[in-house]
MDTraj code that builds the backbone (N, CA, C; nanometers):
import mdtraj as md
import numpy as np

residues = "UNK UNK UNK UNK UNK UNK UNK UNK UNK UNK UNK UNK UNK UNK UNK UNK UNK UNK UNK UNK UNK UNK UNK UNK UNK UNK UNK UNK UNK UNK UNK UNK UNK UNK UNK UNK UNK UNK UNK UNK UNK UNK UNK UNK UNK UNK UNK UNK UNK UNK UNK UNK UNK UNK UNK UNK UNK UNK UNK UNK UNK UNK UNK UNK UNK UNK UNK UNK UNK UNK UNK UNK UNK UNK UNK UNK UNK UNK UNK UNK UNK UNK UNK UNK UNK UNK UNK UNK UNK UNK UNK UNK UNK UNK UNK UNK UNK UNK UNK UNK UNK UNK UNK UNK UNK UNK UNK UNK UNK UNK UNK UNK UNK UNK UNK UNK UNK UNK UNK UNK UNK UNK UNK UNK UNK UNK UNK UNK UNK UNK UNK UNK UNK UNK UNK UNK UNK UNK UNK UNK UNK UNK UNK UNK UNK UNK UNK UNK UNK UNK UNK UNK UNK".split()
xyz = np.array([
    [-5.9762, -0.6985, 14.6507],
    [-6.0447, -0.8171, 14.7218],
    [-5.9443, -0.8838, 14.7891],
    [-5.9585, -0.9204, 14.9200],
    [-5.8660, -0.9803, 15.0140],
    [-5.8660, -1.1359, 14.9630],
    [-5.7476, -1.1989, 15.0252],
    [-5.7247, -1.3356, 14.9830],
    [-5.8495, -1.4402, 15.0351],
    [-5.9005, -1.4303, 15.1687],
    [-5.9964, -1.4970, 15.1978],
    [-6.1247, -1.4966, 15.1102],
    [-6.1679, -1.3755, 15.0788],
    [-6.2851, -1.3583, 14.9914],
    [-6.2659, -1.4076, 14.8636],
    [-6.1449, -1.3807, 14.7960],
    [-6.1217, -1.4477, 14.6747],
    [-6.1144, -1.5944, 14.6854],
    [-6.0634, -1.6681, 14.7953],
    [-6.0871, -1.8019, 14.8025],
    [-6.2224, -1.8452, 14.8120],
    [-6.3081, -1.7985, 14.8865],
    [-6.4421, -1.8334, 14.8905],
    [-6.5186, -1.8257, 14.7541],
    [-6.4876, -1.7088, 14.6856],
    [-6.5506, -1.6886, 14.5575],
    [-6.5050, -1.8029, 14.4484],
    [-6.3787, -1.8222, 14.4616],
    [-6.3241, -1.9299, 14.3714],
    [-6.3796, -2.0753, 14.4145],
    [-6.3799, -2.1056, 14.5380],
    [-6.4302, -2.2274, 14.5809],
    [-6.6079, -2.2530, 14.5491],
    [-6.6802, -2.1482, 14.5662],
    [-6.7992, -2.1335, 14.5177],
    [-6.8049, -2.1628, 14.3743],
    [-6.7305, -2.1002, 14.2991],
    [-6.7565, -2.1237, 14.1495],
    [-6.7182, -2.2563, 14.1219],
    [-6.6173, -2.3161, 14.1674],
    [-6.5757, -2.4446, 14.1284],
    [-6.6691, -2.5470, 14.1819],
    [-6.7487, -2.5278, 14.2870],
    [-6.8569, -2.6030, 14.3423],
    [-6.9615, -2.6130, 14.2398],
    [-6.9752, -2.4858, 14.1826],
    [-7.0903, -2.4770, 14.0724],
    [-7.0814, -2.5458, 13.9532],
    [-6.9521, -2.5612, 13.9216],
    [-6.9257, -2.6244, 13.7770],
    [-6.8765, -2.7775, 13.7914],
    [-6.8222, -2.8161, 13.9188],
    [-6.7553, -2.9476, 13.9295],
    [-6.8425, -3.0706, 13.8754],
    [-6.9592, -3.0719, 13.9163],
    [-7.0396, -3.1839, 13.8834],
    [-7.0757, -3.1780, 13.7211],
    [-7.1214, -3.0657, 13.6749],
    [-7.1372, -3.0790, 13.5355],
    [-7.0170, -3.1063, 13.4603],
    [-6.9015, -3.0507, 13.4997],
    [-6.7759, -3.0848, 13.4251],
    [-6.7419, -3.2374, 13.4360],
    [-6.7617, -3.2915, 13.5492],
    [-6.7415, -3.4451, 13.5593],
    [-6.8035, -3.5209, 13.4817],
    [-6.9533, -3.4806, 13.4726],
    [-7.0388, -3.5529, 13.3694],
    [-6.9923, -3.5516, 13.2447],
    [-6.9647, -3.4268, 13.1900],
    [-6.9086, -3.4146, 13.0583],
    [-6.7866, -3.4752, 13.0218],
    [-6.6918, -3.4735, 13.1230],
    [-6.5628, -3.5589, 13.1076],
    [-6.5958, -3.7012, 13.0966],
    [-6.6740, -3.7619, 13.1756],
    [-6.7057, -3.9035, 13.1867],
    [-6.7797, -3.9313, 13.0436],
    [-6.8641, -3.8535, 13.0027],
    [-6.9316, -3.8658, 12.8707],
    [-6.8292, -3.8778, 12.7591],
    [-6.7567, -3.7806, 12.7507],
    [-6.6510, -3.7711, 12.6361],
    [-6.5570, -3.9009, 12.6400],
    [-6.4878, -3.9378, 12.7679],
    [-6.4152, -4.0550, 12.7642],
    [-6.4885, -4.1809, 12.7190],
    [-6.5979, -4.2020, 12.7825],
    [-6.6564, -4.3221, 12.7511],
    [-6.7322, -4.3386, 12.6118],
    [-6.8024, -4.2311, 12.5898],
    [-6.8597, -4.2352, 12.4500],
    [-6.7432, -4.2280, 12.3300],
    [-6.6478, -4.1421, 12.3394],
    [-6.5442, -4.1554, 12.2491],
    [-6.4824, -4.2741, 12.2308],
    [-6.4089, -4.3368, 12.3479],
    [-6.3773, -4.4661, 12.3421],
    [-6.4372, -4.5655, 12.3012],
    [-6.5736, -4.5654, 12.3284],
    [-6.6532, -4.6639, 12.2697],
    [-6.6801, -4.6532, 12.1303],
    [-6.6947, -4.5369, 12.0766],
    [-6.7115, -4.5166, 11.9441],
    [-6.5888, -4.5708, 11.8649],
    [-6.4805, -4.5356, 11.9155],
    [-6.3569, -4.5885, 11.8508],
    [-6.3500, -4.7444, 11.8402],
    [-6.3920, -4.8228, 11.9423],
    [-6.4136, -4.9612, 11.9313],
    [-6.5171, -4.9996, 11.8351],
    [-6.6305, -4.9234, 11.8177],
    [-6.7440, -4.9584, 11.7267],
    [-6.6870, -4.9342, 11.5815],
    [-6.6036, -4.8374, 11.5560],
    [-6.5479, -4.7997, 11.4238],
    [-6.4359, -4.9030, 11.3988],
    [-6.4009, -4.9688, 11.4793],
    [-6.2777, -5.0520, 11.4551],
    [-6.1544, -4.9909, 11.4454],
    [-6.1336, -4.8738, 11.5214],
    [-6.0168, -4.8065, 11.5131],
    [-5.9512, -4.7705, 11.6354],
    [-5.9903, -4.8438, 11.7509],
    [-5.9558, -4.8343, 11.8803],
    [-5.8037, -4.8758, 11.9138],
    [-5.7096, -4.7888, 11.9634],
    [-5.5696, -4.8340, 11.9835],
    [-5.5867, -4.9438, 12.1084],
    [-5.6963, -4.9646, 12.1849],
    [-5.7070, -5.0441, 12.2951],
    [-5.7285, -5.1911, 12.2386],
    [-5.7682, -5.2043, 12.1203],
    [-5.8157, -5.3325, 12.0515],
    [-5.7164, -5.4530, 12.0985],
    [-5.5982, -5.4371, 12.0904],
    [-5.4995, -5.5485, 12.1082],
    [-5.5115, -5.6085, 12.2382],
    [-5.5395, -5.5077, 12.3492],
    [-5.5406, -5.5368, 12.4900],
    [-5.6693, -5.6110, 12.5037],
    [-5.7739, -5.5428, 12.4510],
    [-5.9145, -5.6031, 12.4737],
    [-5.9006, -5.7464, 12.4106],
    [-5.8489, -5.7679, 12.3050],
    [-5.8560, -5.8879, 12.2300],
    [-5.7646, -5.9984, 12.3085],
    [-5.6662, -5.9435, 12.3549],
    [-5.5967, -6.0506, 12.4670],
    [-5.6567, -6.0923, 12.5795],
    [-5.7281, -6.0080, 12.6309],
    [-5.7924, -6.0268, 12.7568],
    [-5.9217, -6.1257, 12.7194],
    [-5.9772, -6.0881, 12.5946],
    [-6.0949, -6.1659, 12.5604],
    [-6.0506, -6.3150, 12.5479],
    [-5.9341, -6.3136, 12.4793],
    [-5.8860, -6.4751, 12.4431],
    [-5.8501, -6.5502, 12.5658],
    [-5.8102, -6.4661, 12.6750],
    [-5.7743, -6.5277, 12.7952],
    [-5.8996, -6.5708, 12.8874],
    [-5.9988, -6.4910, 12.8791],
    [-6.1075, -6.5007, 12.9652],
    [-6.2326, -6.5874, 12.9084],
    [-6.2568, -6.5469, 12.7692],
    [-6.3749, -6.5951, 12.7115],
    [-6.3238, -6.6317, 12.5662],
    [-6.2396, -6.7451, 12.5586],
    [-6.1889, -6.7731, 12.4049],
    [-6.2850, -6.8145, 12.3195],
    [-6.4085, -6.8521, 12.3547],
    [-6.5115, -6.9007, 12.2670],
    [-6.5884, -6.7786, 12.2224],
    [-6.5674, -6.6622, 12.2644],
    [-6.6326, -6.5535, 12.2106],
    [-6.5636, -6.4763, 12.0861],
    [-6.6253, -6.4557, 11.9673],
    [-6.5434, -6.3897, 11.8713],
    [-6.5177, -6.2587, 11.8948],
    [-6.4075, -6.1980, 11.8606],
    [-6.3579, -6.0640, 11.8963],
    [-6.4462, -5.9510, 11.8345],
    [-6.4744, -5.9657, 11.7056],
    [-6.5415, -5.8629, 11.6284],
    [-6.6739, -5.8301, 11.6881],
    [-6.7794, -5.9294, 11.7144],
    [-6.8956, -5.8861, 11.7803],
    [-6.8925, -5.8582, 11.8999],
    [-6.7931, -5.9005, 11.9824],
    [-6.7635, -5.8443, 12.1278],
    [-6.7057, -5.7046, 12.1254],
    [-6.6198, -5.6763, 12.0457],
    [-6.5908, -5.5467, 12.0294],
    [-6.6775, -5.4398, 12.0009],
    [-6.7873, -5.4723, 11.9166],
    [-6.8944, -5.3766, 11.8988],
    [-6.9643, -5.3632, 12.0152],
    [-7.0086, -5.4874, 12.0887],
    [-7.0930, -5.4818, 12.2068],
    [-7.0234, -5.3927, 12.3004],
    [-6.8964, -5.4322, 12.3274],
    [-6.8215, -5.3615, 12.4355],
    [-6.8146, -5.2029, 12.4072],
    [-6.7931, -5.1689, 12.2774],
    [-6.7969, -5.0161, 12.2437],
    [-6.9323, -4.9643, 12.2632],
    [-7.0255, -5.0343, 12.2442],
    [-7.1715, -4.9826, 12.2552],
    [-7.1996, -4.9619, 12.4105],
    [-7.1538, -5.0751, 12.4908],
    [-7.1704, -5.0693, 12.6262],
    [-7.0874, -4.9297, 12.6870],
    [-6.9772, -4.8975, 12.6422],
    [-6.9086, -4.7964, 12.6861],
    [-6.9785, -4.6455, 12.6432],
    [-7.0423, -4.6605, 12.5210],
    [-7.1122, -4.5310, 12.4789],
    [-7.2437, -4.5211, 12.5722],
    [-7.3074, -4.6113, 12.6044],
    [-7.4165, -4.6116, 12.6954],
    [-7.3722, -4.5567, 12.8321],
    [-7.2608, -4.6084, 12.8805],
    [-7.2141, -4.5436, 13.0250],
    [-7.1939, -4.3967, 12.9992],
    [-7.1202, -4.3658, 12.8850],
    [-7.1179, -4.2258, 12.8785],
    [-7.2355, -4.1446, 12.8556],
    [-7.3251, -4.1812, 12.7923],
    [-7.4473, -4.1144, 12.7613],
    [-7.5257, -4.1059, 12.9031],
    [-7.5091, -4.2179, 12.9888],
    [-7.5891, -4.2187, 13.0929],
    [-7.5383, -4.1284, 13.2053],
    [-7.4062, -4.0935, 13.1943],
    [-7.3374, -4.0064, 13.2782],
    [-7.3781, -3.8631, 13.2589],
    [-7.4215, -3.8457, 13.1241],
    [-7.4360, -3.7050, 13.0731],
    [-7.5911, -3.6734, 13.1195],
    [-7.6911, -3.7702, 13.1258],
    [-7.8149, -3.7426, 13.1307],
    [-7.8544, -3.7574, 13.2878],
    [-7.9155, -3.6333, 13.3404],
    [-7.9534, -3.6230, 13.4724],
    [-8.0549, -3.7245, 13.5101],
    [-8.0354, -3.8017, 13.6132],
    [-8.1322, -3.9115, 13.6535],
    [-8.0834, -4.0480, 13.6151],
    [-7.9848, -4.0504, 13.5252],
    [-7.9410, -4.1967, 13.4817],
    [-7.7946, -4.2199, 13.5454],
    [-7.7449, -4.1373, 13.6425],
    [-7.6180, -4.1646, 13.7079],
    [-7.6099, -4.3000, 13.7694],
    [-7.7262, -4.3328, 13.8390],
    [-7.7186, -4.4615, 13.8901],
    [-7.6979, -4.5973, 13.7896],
    [-7.7620, -4.5642, 13.6748],
    [-7.7289, -4.6718, 13.5800],
    [-7.5872, -4.6663, 13.5211],
    [-7.5423, -4.5432, 13.5060],
    [-7.4039, -4.5351, 13.4572],
    [-7.3054, -4.5919, 13.5560],
    [-7.3275, -4.5699, 13.6977],
    [-7.2483, -4.6347, 13.7921],
    [-7.2627, -4.7799, 13.8069],
    [-7.3882, -4.8334, 13.7894],
    [-7.4068, -4.9667, 13.7930],
    [-7.3236, -5.0330, 13.6758],
    [-7.3346, -4.9816, 13.5608],
    [-7.2614, -5.0374, 13.4533],
    [-7.1071, -5.0063, 13.4540],
    [-7.0673, -4.8978, 13.5261],
    [-6.9270, -4.8859, 13.5483],
    [-6.8723, -4.9991, 13.6328],
    [-6.9410, -5.0350, 13.7364],
    [-6.8794, -5.1406, 13.8163],
    [-6.8213, -5.2667, 13.7389],
    [-6.8902, -5.3369, 13.6332],
    [-6.8401, -5.4441, 13.5983],
    [-6.7406, -5.4085, 13.4974],
    [-6.7265, -5.2855, 13.4311],
    [-6.6636, -5.2346, 13.3388],
    [-6.5140, -5.2258, 13.4073],
    [-6.5294, -5.1476, 13.5099],
    [-6.3962, -5.1271, 13.5719],
    [-6.3257, -5.2584, 13.6245],
    [-6.4134, -5.3417, 13.6618],
    [-6.3646, -5.4739, 13.7231],
    [-6.2770, -5.5651, 13.5984],
    [-6.3445, -5.5556, 13.4870],
    [-6.2872, -5.6147, 13.3767],
    [-6.1686, -5.5228, 13.3328],
    [-6.1626, -5.4056, 13.3310],
    [-6.0639, -5.3192, 13.2843],
    [-5.9404, -5.3251, 13.3695],
    [-5.9580, -5.3650, 13.5012],
    [-5.8231, -5.3897, 13.5748],
    [-5.7686, -5.5353, 13.5598],
    [-5.8474, -5.6269, 13.5033],
    [-5.7980, -5.7639, 13.4939],
    [-5.6575, -5.7834, 13.4157],
    [-5.6265, -5.7066, 13.3102],
    [-5.5063, -5.7204, 13.2611],
    [-5.3780, -5.7006, 13.3507],
    [-5.3940, -5.6335, 13.4465],
    [-5.2759, -5.6140, 13.5611],
    [-5.2428, -5.7312, 13.6059],
    [-5.3404, -5.8332, 13.6119],
    [-5.3231, -5.9630, 13.6835],
    [-5.3240, -6.0740, 13.5842],
    [-5.4171, -6.0679, 13.4882],
    [-5.4119, -6.1798, 13.3808],
    [-5.3108, -6.1760, 13.2699],
    [-5.2575, -6.0503, 13.2434],
    [-5.1919, -6.0280, 13.1217],
    [-5.0601, -5.9330, 13.1691],
    [-5.0035, -5.9799, 13.2678],
    [-4.8814, -5.9026, 13.3195],
    [-4.7840, -5.8748, 13.2021],
    [-4.7550, -5.9446, 13.0984],
    [-4.6626, -5.9276, 13.0118],
    [-4.7076, -5.7888, 12.9319],
    [-4.8269, -5.7781, 12.9201],
    [-4.8760, -5.6561, 12.8528],
    [-4.8794, -5.5374, 12.9310],
    [-4.9058, -5.5617, 13.0766],
    [-4.9246, -5.4555, 13.1748],
    [-4.8091, -5.3889, 13.2373],
    [-4.7057, -5.4841, 13.2576],
    [-4.5942, -5.4479, 13.3506],
    [-4.4632, -5.4595, 13.2827],
    [-4.3840, -5.3613, 13.2804],
    [-4.2413, -5.3831, 13.2434],
    [-4.1457, -5.4499, 13.3376],
    [-4.1756, -5.4210, 13.4578],
    [-4.1121, -5.4722, 13.5976],
    [-4.2168, -5.4447, 13.7104],
    [-4.1540, -5.4854, 13.8273],
    [-4.2361, -5.4580, 13.9395],
    [-4.2673, -5.3100, 13.9649],
    [-4.3866, -5.2871, 13.9679],
    [-4.4355, -5.1442, 13.9957],
    [-4.4134, -5.0435, 13.8842],
    [-4.3787, -5.0906, 13.7631],
    [-4.3345, -5.0155, 13.6440],
    [-4.4343, -5.0627, 13.5470],
    [-4.5378, -4.9868, 13.5041],
    [-4.6396, -5.0236, 13.4205],
    [-4.5933, -4.9958, 13.2787],
    [-4.6390, -5.0681, 13.1808],
    [-4.6214, -5.0525, 13.0297],
    [-4.7163, -4.9216, 13.0000],
    [-4.7136, -4.8646, 12.8855],
    [-4.8013, -4.7852, 12.8387],
    [-4.9413, -4.8177, 12.8647],
    [-4.9760, -4.9519, 12.8191],
    [-5.1098, -5.0207, 12.8511],
    [-5.1348, -5.0218, 12.9922],
    [-5.0211, -5.0504, 13.0759],
    [-5.0626, -5.0601, 13.2243],
    [-5.1091, -4.9151, 13.2764],
    [-5.0273, -4.8085, 13.2287],
    [-5.0671, -4.6815, 13.2723],
    [-5.2083, -4.6447, 13.2183],
    [-5.2466, -4.6801, 13.1158],
    [-5.3725, -4.6585, 13.0537],
    [-5.4833, -4.7251, 13.1575],
    [-5.4455, -4.8409, 13.2043],
    [-5.5431, -4.9159, 13.2925],
    [-5.5476, -4.8465, 13.4390],
    [-5.4216, -4.8226, 13.4818],
    [-5.4137, -4.7563, 13.6347],
    [-5.4864, -4.6224, 13.6240],
    [-5.4695, -4.5545, 13.5321],
    [-5.5508, -4.4158, 13.5233],
    [-5.7000, -4.4308, 13.5328],
    [-5.7597, -4.5547, 13.5281],
    [-5.9036, -4.5656, 13.5460],
    [-5.9252, -4.5366, 13.6990],
    [-5.8357, -4.5373, 13.7972],
    [-5.8664, -4.4825, 13.9340],
    [-5.9287, -4.3566, 13.9250],
    [-5.8669, -4.2732, 13.8403],
    [-5.9303, -4.1417, 13.8160],
    [-6.0771, -4.1313, 13.7958],
    [-6.1206, -4.2332, 13.6836],
    [-6.2504, -4.2426, 13.6593],
    [-6.3347, -4.2950, 13.7704],
    [-6.2724, -4.3696, 13.8399],
    [-6.3542, -4.4248, 13.9659],
    [-6.3771, -4.3109, 14.0497],
    [-6.2763, -4.2325, 14.0953],
    [-6.2817, -4.1289, 14.1724],
    [-6.3770, -4.0207, 14.1438],
    [-6.3846, -3.9831, 14.0120],
    [-6.4921, -3.9102, 13.9654],
    [-6.6316, -3.9548, 13.9743],
    [-6.6397, -4.0814, 13.9337],
    [-6.7846, -4.1447, 13.9566],
    [-6.8183, -4.1494, 14.0954],
    [-6.7266, -4.1733, 14.1906],
    [-6.7738, -4.1873, 14.3459],
    [-6.8038, -4.0226, 14.3771],
    [-6.7375, -3.9249, 14.3231],
    [-6.7700, -3.8015, 14.3476],
    [-6.9192, -3.7572, 14.3140],
    [-6.9597, -3.8028, 14.1836],
    [-7.0858, -3.7962, 14.1300],
    [-7.1824, -3.8607, 14.2251],
    [-7.1546, -3.9818, 14.2672],
    [-7.2418, -4.0554, 14.3360],
    [-7.2532, -4.0058, 14.4739],
    [-7.1604, -3.9382, 14.5317],
    [-7.1661, -3.8720, 14.6586],
    [-7.2768, -3.7408, 14.6577],
    [-7.3053, -3.6987, 14.5322],
    [-7.3859, -3.5878, 14.5264],
    [-7.5268, -3.6288, 14.4923],
    [-7.5457, -3.7521, 14.4761],
    [-7.6896, -3.7950, 14.4509],
    [-7.7709, -3.7859, 14.5631],
    [-7.9142, -3.7582, 14.5487],
    [-7.9975, -3.7687, 14.6642],
    [-8.0372, -3.9152, 14.6718],
    [-8.0686, -3.9458, 14.7866],
    [-8.1113, -4.0982, 14.8187],
    [-8.2481, -4.1156, 14.7615],
    [-8.2692, -4.2369, 14.7025],
    [-8.4058, -4.2691, 14.6625],
    [-8.5111, -4.2742, 14.7729],
    [-8.6158, -4.2261, 14.7492],
    [-8.7253, -4.2405, 14.8524],
    [-8.7607, -4.3864, 14.8867],
    [-8.7946, -4.4183, 15.0148],
    [-8.8246, -4.5528, 15.0507],
    [-8.9471, -4.5927, 14.9758],
    [-8.9504, -4.7295, 14.9317],
    [-9.0913, -4.7573, 14.8727],
    [-9.1530, -4.8672, 14.9749],
    [-9.0876, -4.8819, 15.0973],
    [-9.1544, -4.9638, 15.2002],
    [-9.2344, -4.8660, 15.2829],
    [-9.3447, -4.9164, 15.3326],
    [-9.4362, -4.8477, 15.4176],
    [-9.3410, -4.8266, 15.5418],
    [-9.3869, -4.7066, 15.6026],
    [-9.3146, -4.6856, 15.7330],
    [-9.3686, -4.7480, 15.8626],
    [-9.2881, -4.8074, 15.9457],
    [-9.3373, -4.8943, 16.0444],
    [-9.4235, -4.7971, 16.1620],
    [-9.5232, -4.8283, 16.2116],
    [-9.5900, -4.7684, 16.3226],
    [-9.5409, -4.7807, 16.4354],
    [-9.5150, -4.7042, 16.5338],
    [-9.4733, -4.7025, 16.6786],
    [-9.5650, -4.7699, 16.7563],
])
top = md.Topology()
chain = top.add_chain()
for i, resn in enumerate(residues, 1):
    res = top.add_residue(resn, chain, resSeq=i)
    for name in ("N", "CA", "C"):
        top.add_atom(name, md.element.get_by_symbol(name[0]), res)
traj = md.Trajectory(xyz[None], top)
């Protein structure tokens, strides 16, 4: 097999599996990490607790942690189920917005020095990959049909 043909075969194969693999990867990340929060064993709990104390100090951490974990699990499940991608992406927007807040609101936990993130900061910055994968899934969605009547000429 010549190289150009091999290249075409490989690209075709990757195109066939890219979206399903992305869906499963997002499911695993969100469902698993959400489940860890619900089970009260998440290594992200100190970061989440610090951010909650900074932004919503009147909300108790225990119930919030369970709600947040369930929220993540729903995002994961929605990415896995065909037809629920829009819900997953809609839920992802506020989640990612909040996920990046420690970079600004908790610099002592997110940064060692200028442009040098702590381990927690790296965990946050890696969410850019999740956003990129979600955008890739969104780019492959078919537009919804219009519910408005068409204008007559």
